[in-house]
C-alpha positions as CSV (number, residue, x, y, z in Angstrom):
1,X,0.0,0.0,0.0
2,X,1.2,3.5,-0.7
3,X,2.1,5.8,2.2
4,X,-0.7,8.2,3.1
5,X,-0.4,11.8,2.3
6,X,-0.3,13.1,5.9
7,X,0.1,16.9,5.3
8,X,-1.5,19.5,3.2
9,X,0.4,22.0,1.1
10,X,2.4,24.8,2.9
11,X,0.3,27.9,3.4
12,X,-3.0,25.9,3.2
13,X,-5.1,24.5,6.0
14,X,-8.2,22.5,6.8
15,X,-11.1,24.2,8.5
16,X,-12.5,21.6,10.8
17,X,-15.9,21.3,12.5
18,X,-15.8,23.5,15.6
19,X,-14.0,26.2,13.6
20,X,-16.2,26.4,10.5
21,X,-19.1,27.5,12.6
22,X,-17.2,30.7,13.4
23,X,-16.6,31.3,9.7
24,X,-20.2,30.8,8.9
25,X,-21.2,33.3,11.6
26,X,-19.1,35.9,9.8
27,X,-20.3,35.0,6.4
28,X,-24.0,35.1,7.4
29,X,-23.5,38.4,9.1
30,X,-21.9,39.9,6.0
31,X,-24.7,38.6,3.8
32,X,-27.3,40.2,6.0
33,X,-25.6,43.6,6.0
34,X,-25.0,43.5,2.2
35,X,-28.5,42.6,1.4
36,X,-29.9,45.3,3.7
37,X,-28.0,47.7,1.5
38,X,-29.4,46.2,-1.7
39,X,-26.3,44.2,-2.7
40,X,-26.7,40.9,-4.6
41,X,-24.3,38.0,-4.7
42,X,-22.0,37.3,-7.6
43,X,-19.9,34.2,-8.1
44,X,-17.0,34.1,-10.5
45,X,-14.5,31.3,-11.4
46,X,-11.5,30.7,-9.2
47,X,-9.5,30.3,-12.4
48,X,-9.2,33.1,-14.9
49,X,-7.0,34.1,-17.9
50,X,-3.7,35.5,-16.6
51,X,-4.1,38.5,-18.8
52,X,-7.1,39.6,-16.7
53,X,-4.9,40.2,-13.6
54,X,-1.9,41.4,-15.5
55,X,-4.0,44.2,-17.1
56,X,-6.3,44.8,-14.2
57,X,-4.0,44.7,-11.2
58,X,-0.9,45.9,-13.0
59,X,2.1,44.1,-14.4
60,X,4.6,45.8,-11.9
61,X,2.7,44.8,-8.8
62,X,4.1,42.2,-6.3
63,X,0.9,40.2,-6.8
64,X,1.4,39.8,-10.6
65,X,5.2,39.7,-10.5
66,X,5.8,37.3,-7.6
67,X,2.7,35.9,-5.9
68,X,0.2,34.5,-8.5
69,X,-0.3,30.8,-9.1
70,X,0.0,30.8,-12.9
71,X,0.3,27.8,-15.2
72,X,-0.5,26.6,-18.7
73,X,-3.6,24.6,-19.2
74,X,-3.9,21.7,-21.7
75,X,-4.5,24.1,-24.6
76,X,-1.3,26.1,-23.7
77,X,-3.2,29.1,-22.4
78,X,-1.8,30.9,-19.4
79,X,-4.3,30.7,-16.5
80,X,-4.2,31.9,-12.9
81,X,-5.8,31.1,-9.7
82,X,-7.5,34.3,-8.8
83,X,-5.4,36.4,-6.3
84,X,-8.2,38.9,-5.8
85,X,-11.8,39.3,-6.9
86,X,-12.4,42.8,-8.1
87,X,-10.9,42.2,-11.6
88,X,-13.0,39.1,-12.0
89,X,-16.2,40.9,-10.9
90,X,-15.6,43.7,-13.4
91,X,-14.8,41.2,-16.1
92,X,-18.2,39.5,-15.3
93,X,-19.9,42.9,-15.3
94,X,-18.6,43.6,-18.8
95,X,-19.1,40.1,-20.2
96,X,-22.7,40.0,-18.8
97,X,-23.5,43.5,-20.1
98,X,-24.8,44.4,-16.7
99,X,-24.2,48.1,-17.6
100,X,-27.1,48.0,-20.1
101,X,-29.6,48.3,-17.2
102,X,-28.2,51.6,-16.1
103,X,-27.9,52.8,-12.5
104,X,-25.7,51.4,-9.8
105,X,-25.0,47.7,-9.7
106,X,-24.4,46.5,-6.1
107,X,-22.5,43.2,-5.9
108,X,-20.9,41.1,-3.2
109,X,-18.9,37.9,-3.2
110,X,-17.4,35.3,-0.8
111,X,-14.7,32.8,-1.7
112,X,-11.1,31.6,-1.8
113,X,-8.2,33.6,-3.3
114,X,-4.6,32.4,-3.9
115,X,-1.3,34.1,-3.5
116,X,2.2,32.6,-3.1
117,X,3.5,34.8,-0.3
118,X,5.3,34.6,3.0
119,X,3.2,33.2,5.7
120,X,2.2,35.7,8.4
121,X,-0.4,35.8,11.2
122,X,-3.8,35.6,9.5
123,X,-2.3,35.3,6.0
124,X,-2.4,32.1,4.0
125,X,-1.6,31.1,0.4
126,X,-5.2,30.0,0.1
127,X,-7.1,32.6,1.9
128,X,-10.7,33.7,1.9
129,X,-12.3,37.1,1.2
130,X,-15.6,38.7,1.5
131,X,-16.1,41.8,-0.6
132,X,-18.5,44.2,-2.2
133,X,-18.4,46.3,-5.4
134,X,-20.6,49.2,-6.3
135,X,-20.3,49.8,-10.1
136,X,-21.9,52.6,-12.1
137,X,-21.6,55.8,-10.0
138,X,-18.8,58.3,-9.2
139,X,-20.9,60.1,-6.5
140,X,-19.0,60.6,-3.2
141,X,-22.1,59.3,-1.4
142,X,-21.4,55.8,-2.7
143,X,-17.9,56.0,-1.2
144,X,-19.3,57.0,2.2
145,X,-22.1,54.4,2.2
146,X,-19.7,51.5,1.3
147,X,-17.4,52.4,4.2
148,X,-20.4,52.6,6.5
149,X,-21.6,49.2,5.3
150,X,-18.1,47.7,5.9
151,X,-18.0,49.1,9.4
152,X,-21.6,47.8,10.0
153,X,-20.4,44.2,9.5
154,X,-17.7,44.6,12.1
155,X,-20.0,46.4,14.5
156,X,-22.6,43.6,14.3
157,X,-19.8,41.1,15.0
158,X,-18.6,43.1,18.0
159,X,-15.2,43.8,16.5
160,X,-13.7,47.2,17.4
161,X,-12.1,48.9,14.4
162,X,-10.8,52.2,13.1
163,X,-11.4,53.7,9.7
164,X,-8.4,55.2,7.9
165,X,-9.0,57.3,4.7
166,X,-7.0,59.1,2.0
167,X,-7.2,60.4,-1.5
168,X,-4.7,59.1,-4.0
169,X,-5.6,61.3,-6.9
170,X,-6.7,60.4,-10.4
171,X,-5.1,59.9,-13.8
172,X,-5.1,63.6,-14.3
173,X,-3.2,64.7,-11.2
174,X,-1.3,61.6,-10.3
175,X,1.4,61.7,-13.0
176,X,2.8,65.0,-11.8
177,X,3.0,63.7,-8.3
178,X,4.7,60.5,-9.5
179,X,7.4,62.6,-11.2
180,X,7.8,64.6,-7.9
181,X,8.1,61.3,-5.9
182,X,10.5,59.8,-8.3
183,X,12.7,62.9,-8.0
184,X,12.7,62.7,-4.2
185,X,13.5,59.0,-4.3
186,X,16.2,59.5,-6.9
187,X,18.1,61.7,-4.5
188,X,19.0,58.7,-2.4
189,X,17.6,55.3,-1.3
190,X,20.0,54.8,1.6
191,X,18.2,52.8,4.3
192,X,15.5,51.5,2.0
193,X,14.9,47.8,1.4
194,X,15.4,46.0,-1.9
195,X,11.7,46.0,-2.5
196,X,11.5,49.7,-2.1
197,X,14.4,50.2,-4.4
198,X,12.6,48.2,-7.1
199,X,9.3,49.9,-6.5
200,X,11.0,53.3,-6.8
201,X,11.7,52.4,-10.4
202,X,8.5,50.6,-11.4
203,X,5.8,52.3,-9.3
204,X,7.1,54.7,-6.6
205,X,3.7,55.1,-5.0
206,X,4.0,51.6,-3.6
207,X,7.0,52.6,-1.5
208,X,4.3,53.8,1.0
209,X,3.1,50.2,1.2
210,X,6.4,49.0,2.8
211,X,6.1,47.7,6.3
212,X,9.9,47.2,6.9
213,X,10.9,49.2,10.0
214,X,14.1,50.5,8.5
215,X,12.3,52.2,5.6
216,X,9.8,54.2,7.7
217,X,12.2,57.1,8.5
218,X,12.8,57.7,4.8
219,X,9.1,57.2,3.9
220,X,8.1,59.8,6.5
221,X,10.2,62.5,4.6
222,X,8.5,61.9,1.2
223,X,5.8,64.3,-0.1
224,X,2.3,62.9,0.2
225,X,-0.2,62.7,-2.7
226,X,-3.1,64.3,-0.8
227,X,-1.2,67.6,-1.0
228,X,-0.9,67.4,-4.7
229,X,-4.4,66.2,-5.9
230,X,-6.4,68.2,-8.5
231,X,-9.3,70.4,-7.5
232,X,-11.8,67.8,-8.6
233,X,-10.2,65.1,-6.5
234,X,-10.0,67.5,-3.5
235,X,-13.7,68.3,-3.8
236,X,-14.6,64.6,-4.1
237,X,-12.6,63.8,-1.0
238,X,-14.1,66.7,1.0
239,X,-17.6,65.5,0.1
240,X,-16.8,61.9,1.2
241,X,-15.6,63.3,4.5
242,X,-18.6,65.5,5.0
243,X,-20.9,62.5,4.5
244,X,-18.9,60.3,6.9
245,X,-19.2,63.0,9.5
246,X,-22.9,63.4,8.8
247,X,-23.4,59.7,9.4
248,X,-21.5,60.0,12.7
249,X,-18.6,57.8,11.5
250,X,-15.2,58.7,13.0
251,X,-12.2,58.4,10.7
252,X,-8.6,59.4,10.5
253,X,-6.9,60.9,7.4
254,X,-3.7,59.0,6.8
255,X,-1.8,60.9,4.0
256,X,0.6,57.9,3.3
257,X,-2.2,55.4,3.0
258,X,-2.2,53.9,-0.6
259,X,-3.5,50.7,-2.1
260,X,-1.3,48.1,-3.6
261,X,-3.1,47.7,-6.9
262,X,-2.8,49.9,-10.0
263,X,-6.6,50.3,-10.6
264,X,-7.3,52.5,-7.5
265,X,-8.0,56.2,-7.8
266,X,-9.3,58.9,-5.5
267,X,-10.8,57.4,-2.3
268,X,-8.6,54.8,-0.6
269,X,-9.4,53.4,2.8
270,X,-8.5,50.7,5.3
271,X,-10.2,49.4,8.4
272,X,-7.8,48.2,11.1
273,X,-8.0,46.4,14.4
274,X,-5.7,46.6,17.5
275,X,-5.9,42.9,17.9
276,X,-3.6,41.8,15.1
277,X,-0.2,43.5,15.8
278,X,1.7,45.0,13.0
279,X,-0.4,43.3,10.3
280,X,-3.6,45.0,11.6
281,X,-5.7,45.6,8.5
282,X,-9.0,43.8,8.5
283,X,-10.2,45.2,5.2
284,X,-9.3,47.7,2.6
285,X,-10.7,49.2,-0.6
286,X,-11.1,52.2,-2.7
287,X,-12.4,53.7,-5.9
288,X,-11.4,52.3,-9.3
289,X,-13.1,54.4,-11.9
290,X,-11.0,53.3,-14.9
291,X,-10.8,49.6,-14.4
292,X,-13.7,48.7,-16.7
293,X,-12.1,50.6,-19.6
294,X,-8.7,48.9,-18.9
295,X,-10.5,45.6,-19.3
296,X,-12.2,46.6,-22.6
297,X,-15.5,47.6,-21.1
298,X,-17.5,50.9,-21.1
299,X,-16.8,53.7,-18.6
300,X,-18.0,52.5,-15.3
301,X,-16.9,54.4,-12.2
302,X,-16.8,52.1,-9.2
303,X,-15.7,51.6,-5.6
304,X,-15.3,48.4,-3.5
305,X,-13.6,46.7,-0.7
306,X,-12.4,43.3,0.4
307,X,-12.1,41.9,3.9
308,X,-9.9,39.0,5.0
309,X,-12.2,36.3,6.4
310,X,-9.2,34.6,8.0
311,X,-8.4,37.7,10.1
312,X,-12.0,38.5,10.9
313,X,-12.5,35.1,12.4
314,X,-9.3,35.5,14.5
315,X,-10.6,38.8,16.0
316,X,-14.1,37.5,16.8
317,X,-14.9,38.3,20.5
318,X,-15.6,35.5,22.9
319,X,-19.3,36.2,22.9
320,X,-19.5,35.8,19.2
321,X,-17.6,32.6,19.4
322,X,-20.0,31.2,22.0
323,X,-22.9,32.1,19.7
324,X,-21.3,30.3,16.8
325,X,-20.9,27.0,18.7
326,X,-22.8,24.1,17.1
327,X,-25.2,22.5,19.6
328,X,-27.7,19.9,18.3
329,X,-31.1,20.1,19.8
330,X,-31.5,16.4,20.5
331,X,-29.3,13.3,20.8
332,X,-31.4,10.1,20.5
333,X,-30.0,7.2,22.5
334,X,-31.5,3.8,21.7
335,X,-31.5,0.5,23.5
336,X,-31.7,-2.2,20.8
337,X,-32.4,-2.5,17.1
338,X,-36.2,-2.0,17.5
339,X,-35.5,1.1,19.5
340,X,-33.2,2.3,16.8
341,X,-36.0,2.0,14.2
342,X,-38.3,4.1,16.5
343,X,-35.4,6.7,17.1
344,X,-35.1,7.1,13.3
345,X,-38.8,7.7,13.0
346,X,-38.8,10.3,15.8
347,X,-35.8,12.1,14.3
348,X,-37.5,12.3,10.9
349,X,-40.6,13.9,12.4
350,X,-38.6,16.4,14.6
351,X,-36.3,17.4,11.7
352,X,-39.3,18.2,9.7
353,X,-40.2,20.6,12.5
354,X,-36.7,22.3,12.1
355,X,-35.0,20.5,15.0
356,X,-31.4,19.2,14.7
357,X,-31.3,15.6,15.7
358,X,-28.5,13.1,16.0
359,X,-29.4,9.4,16.0
360,X,-26.9,7.2,17.9
361,X,-26.4,4.2,15.6
362,X,-23.9,2.1,17.5
363,X,-25.6,1.9,20.9
364,X,-23.9,0.9,24.1
365,X,-24.6,1.6,27.8
366,X,-26.7,4.6,28.7
367,X,-23.8,6.1,30.6
368,X,-21.5,6.0,27.6
369,X,-24.3,7.5,25.4
370,X,-24.7,10.4,27.9
371,X,-20.9,11.0,27.7
372,X,-21.1,11.1,23.9
373,X,-24.0,13.5,23.9
374,X,-22.2,15.8,26.3
375,X,-19.1,15.7,24.1
376,X,-21.1,16.6,21.0
377,X,-22.7,19.6,22.8
378,X,-26.3,18.3,22.6
379,X,-28.9,20.3,24.5
380,X,-31.1,17.3,25.2
381,X,-31.0,13.5,25.2
382,X,-34.0,11.4,24.2
383,X,-33.9,7.8,25.6
384,X,-35.7,5.1,23.6
385,X,-35.7,1.7,25.4
386,X,-38.1,-1.2,25.8
387,X,-40.4,0.8,28.2
388,X,-40.5,3.7,25.8
389,X,-41.3,1.5,22.9
390,X,-44.3,0.0,24.8
391,X,-45.7,3.2,26.2
392,X,-44.7,5.5,23.3
393,X,-43.6,8.1,25.9
394,X,-40.0,9.0,25.9
395,X,-37.6,10.2,28.6
396,X,-36.0,13.5,27.8
397,X,-33.0,14.9,29.7
398,X,-31.8,18.5,29.5
399,X,-28.0,18.3,29.9
400,X,-27.6,21.9,31.0
401,X,-29.3,21.3,34.4
402,X,-30.1,17.6,34.5
403,X,-33.9,18.2,34.4
404,X,-35.9,15.2,33.1
405,X,-39.5,14.6,31.9
406,X,-41.5,12.3,29.7
407,X,-43.3,13.2,26.5
408,X,-45.0,11.6,23.5
409,X,-43.8,12.2,20.0
410,X,-46.7,14.6,19.4
411,X,-45.8,16.6,22.5
412,X,-42.1,16.6,21.4
413,X,-43.2,18.1,18.1
414,X,-44.5,21.1,20.0
415,X,-41.1,21.8,21.5
416,X,-38.3,20.3,23.6
417,X,-39.2,21.7,27.0
418,X,-41.0,20.3,30.1
419,X,-43.9,22.6,29.7
420,X,-44.8,21.4,26.2
421,X,-43.9,17.9,27.1
422,X,-46.3,17.4,29.9
């Protein structure tokens, strides 16, 4: 026999029962918040043409240059496991001609992404994102609402967070600032890391993304883009801030906040937590008004964000974790094969009423069955033995306090409590 494969690939992991419930709690909360705001779910393939990300994200980005899982398929075409979802969503928006309906298309997604990067706390090579994209409007009110929506998810989960915002200009005003930044960087890169030296040549704005401690002194001396945006970008940012303030949303302007992808313009934002150390970003996003045109579609101003599901789950407060715990309503312990048949019948009837029921198939002593029910977190145990088969009344035990009572199947269908069962 071949030796078993005992380990998964580096940077990947299994999400086992007990943990997946916490993930589902976050996912269901996000769905509720999105749908309250009129967003509809979109699902795109996890595999896309490599060109989509090279054009959309930018060929000089770390993602495209170093982190994507890219290979040739059987036809020889270069394909990539998606490293992010925005480019895929906009591609689907164009391909599906969603723009023909006019107005604002509000879309959200959940799913795995893939990047070959160094493992860090809350960061995996297969990781999961939840995100939203609002496509079809350049109004600053859309920017403010999408940030409010993102914060609403965290608030409902009980996660404390801070909103950081900046304006990174547009294609009209950014080129002059980039020339200025290149000039400043060209005066000397002493103390900067190798990545910053490379970025200074390819896309100097990304120098601000560096987290290396030794680079921070030099970065602090560089001119910031918010001081060099055009009047239109300045007015847009001022209106975004006014609307955030009108909604009572606190924020901080961070002049050196940028986004790591080429398609971002104007509004950029991050939401950070104090629970994650240096890598503290829970979600980030911004406006990408020209991405549709870059991908061959019509003009479609847009803004969106993505949140790291892995990190959100890590920061869930204890109360939320308790709420996410899976606890079946009823564990059915049988004594003999005839009792097993009756237990199956009872379970079917109660499941039809919306109760979660576990039928114990293997049997054993009542004491061992009680231990198993406790280990599984069941709220109640229903005992089916010879006496119960004859009388058609079943013993019910509530494990939280040891209370016991008898009930018929019809009474059990009305609820698992001693009031309904008497």
